[in-house]
Backbone as a ProteinNet text record, in pm:
[ID]
protein_1_A
[PRIMARY]
MEQQPKYYIVDSSLLPEVFLKVAQVNRNLQSGICRTIGEATQQVGLSRSAYYKYKDGICLLYTSPSPRDKRQS
[TERTIARY]
6982.8	7099.3	7226.1	7327.7	7410.2	7485.1	7596.4	7740.4	7796.3	7914.3	8052.7	8125.8	8216.1	8333.3	8394.8	8441.2	8498.2	8656.6	8762.3	8872.6	8984.8	9047.8	9110.6	9331.6	9402.3	9534.3	9552.4	9574.3	9652.8	9766.1	9854.5	9949.4	9883.4	10007.2	9964	9984.8	9970.1	10034	9846.5	9784.8	9672.3	9557.8	9616.2	9506.2	9528.4	9372.6	9434.6	9494.3	9551.7	9628.1	9605.7	9434.7	9382.8	9419.6	9398.9	9359.1	9480.1	9616.3	9794.7	9797.8	9727.2	9732.9	9662.8	9569.2	9497.7	9552.7	9606.3	9655.2	9797.6	9898.2	9973.7	9910.3	9864.1	9819.6	9753	9697.9	9668.5	9811.5	9875.9	10005.4	10133.3	10091.1	10183.9	10083.8	9988.3	9894.9	9901.9	9931.4	9985.7	10096.4	10215.6	10307.8	10364.3	10292	10339.4	10416	10393.1	10502.8	10400.5	10286.8	10177.6	10142.7	10039.1	10005.9	9843.3	9794.7	9641.9	9635	9559.4	9453.2	9499.8	9515.8	9549.2	9712	9814.7	9956.2	9925.1	9910.1	9926.8	9907.6	9783.9	9707.8	9778.6	9855.2	9929.6	10068.5	10125	10210	10209.9	10142.1	10108.3	10062	9978.8	9929.8	9762.4	9733.9	9544.6	9500.3	9356.1	9274.1	9221.8	9228	9147.2	8998.3	8888.5	8786.9	8827	8913.1	8893	8944.4	9011.2	9033.3	8942.4	8866	8767.5	8639.4	8618.2	8565.4	8588.4	8728.2	8727.7	8827.6	8812	8854.5	8832	8684.4	8613.7	8599.8	8611	8570.8	8728.3	8799.2	8909.5	8975.6	9004.8	9114.3	9233.6	9330.5	9439.5	9570.6	9590.5	9722.1	9814	9946.7	10053.8	10155.2	10157	10286.5	10414.6	10422.5	10524.5	10702.2	10753.2	10784.5	10803.9	10811.1	10727.7	10873.1	10870.6	11052.8	11062.5	10948.4	10930	10952.3	10897.5	10952	11067.5	11161.3	11303.2	11304.1	11177.5	11218.8	11322	11336.7	11424.3	11309	11218.1	11196.3	11273.2
8508.1	8554.8	8510.4	8614.7	8557.4	8494.3	8346.3	8308.2	8336.4	8395.7	8403.1	8321.3	8322.2	8266.7	8139.5	8079.3	7991.2	7924.9	7968.2	7989.7	7884.5	7800.9	7669.3	7685.2	7645.9	7617.8	7487.4	7463.6	7350.8	7338	7179	7218.8	7148	7188.2	7200.1	7077.6	6999.9	6808.2	6721.2	6871.4	6732.9	6853.2	6940.6	7024	6943.7	6956.5	6919.4	6974.5	6921	6975.9	7131.6	7081.2	7235.7	7299	7326.9	7460.7	7521.9	7427.2	7510.8	7550.5	7480	7526.6	7681.9	7700.8	7807.8	7943.5	7915.8	7993.6	8049	7953.7	7986.1	8089.4	8059	8188.3	8292.6	8328.2	8439.3	8491.9	8403.7	8497.4	8536.7	8425.4	8517.4	8633.2	8603.2	8767.2	8867.3	8857.1	8966.1	9020.7	8889.7	8961	8991.2	8984.5	9053.2	8992.4	8914.2	8755	8722.8	8702.9	8694.4	8833.7	8816.2	8989	8926.8	8819.2	8772.4	8597.5	8568.5	8462.7	8355	8375.9	8252.3	8207	8318	8294.9	8195.1	8270.3	8235.4	8077.4	8067.4	7944.1	7823.4	7878.5	7797.8	7707.2	7835.5	7809.9	7709	7705.1	7656.6	7482.5	7479.9	7330.4	7304.5	7466.5	7414.9	7479.1	7457.4	7464.8	7643.3	7696.6	7780.4	7786.6	7730.2	7664.4	7640	7522.2	7468.4	7594.7	7720.7	7825.7	7904.3	7941	8008.1	7957.7	7806.5	7724.3	7735.2	7723.3	7712	7865.1	7943	8099.6	8170.7	8132.6	8225.7	8174.7	8068.8	7986.2	7929.7	8003	7903.5	8066.4	8054.7	8167.7	8123.5	8096.5	8049.1	8203	8207	8288.9	8205.5	8280.2	8144	8193.5	8122.1	8165.3	8128.6	7975.6	7927.2	8031	7993.9	7889	8030.5	7970.9	8021.1	8076.3	8182.4	8179.1	8090.2	8012.4	7951.9	7793.1	7782.5	7651.7	7675.4	7539.1	7487	7402	7344	7219.8	7318.7	7217.8	7265	7175.4	7239.7	7199.4	7226.8
11103.1	11214.9	11110	11018.8	10973.1	11088.4	11083	11076.5	11128.4	11199	11181.2	11171.9	11106.6	11041.8	11113.2	11082.7	11186.8	11131.1	11196.5	11113.5	11227.9	11134	11221.9	11175.8	11251.1	11268.8	11167.1	11075.2	11025.8	10987.4	10950.1	10868.9	10701.7	10676.4	10555.7	10433.5	10550.8	10461.5	10456.5	10619.2	10597.5	10494.7	10443.5	10331.3	10145.7	10111.1	10012.8	9920.4	9802.7	9720.6	9645.9	9594.7	9528.7	9639	9767.4	9824.9	9841.9	9858.2	9852.4	9705	9575	9447.4	9435.2	9496.5	9512.8	9617.1	9728.7	9777.4	9714.8	9612.4	9595.7	9459.4	9370.2	9263.5	9322.4	9444	9533.5	9578.5	9614.5	9649.4	9513.9	9441.5	9266.1	9257.6	9280.2	9234.3	9304	9420.5	9544.2	9529.8	9516.6	9496.4	9364.5	9238.4	9119.8	9023.4	9102.6	9013.8	8867.3	8909.9	8785.9	8777.3	8615.5	8650.8	8596	8542.7	8560.8	8589.4	8621.1	8686.4	8612.2	8454.6	8374.6	8374.7	8388.8	8376	8513.5	8633.1	8797.2	8804.7	8727.9	8772	8701.1	8532.9	8446.9	8545.3	8592.7	8635.5	8826	8837.9	8956.4	8930.2	8763.9	8786.1	8813.3	8767.4	8847.4	8721.1	8663.4	8594.9	8652.5	8528	8608.4	8653	8648	8703.6	8825.1	8820.7	8992	9063.7	9032	9091	9132.7	9013	9058.7	9126.5	9103.3	9235.5	9385.5	9421.1	9537.3	9588.4	9532	9539.3	9621.9	9636.9	9747	9907.3	9853.2	10007.6	10068	10042.5	10080.1	10143.1	10223.1	10346.1	10399.6	10318.3	10417.8	10372.9	10496.6	10588.7	10554.9	10503.7	10515.3	10628.3	10676.9	10808.6	10778	10732.2	10777.4	10655.9	10732.3	10870.5	11011.5	11048	11174.8	11228.3	11333.7	11367.4	11530.4	11566.1	11689.3	11631.8	11506.9	11422.3	11441.9	11571.3	11520.9	11406.6	11373.1	11228.4	11106	11048.1	10926.1	10805.7	10749.8	10619.3	10531.8
[MASK]
+++++++++++++++++++++++++++++++++++++++++++++++++++++++++++++++++++++++++

């Protein structure tokens, strides 16, 4: 029987930098800021090999700033 994935909400300051960079690469690709993975990884300072290593294991939902969060970043 296949185990269902578990999801957690955590503050970005608790995540390793590589996870945040992979998420930024994905955002840059999806938004059209970058056209290729090579261009997107170079822009955020991440190697392509690190991107490919972590891209399938990371499912980050960018939710900041939240309208409920009254703090200023």
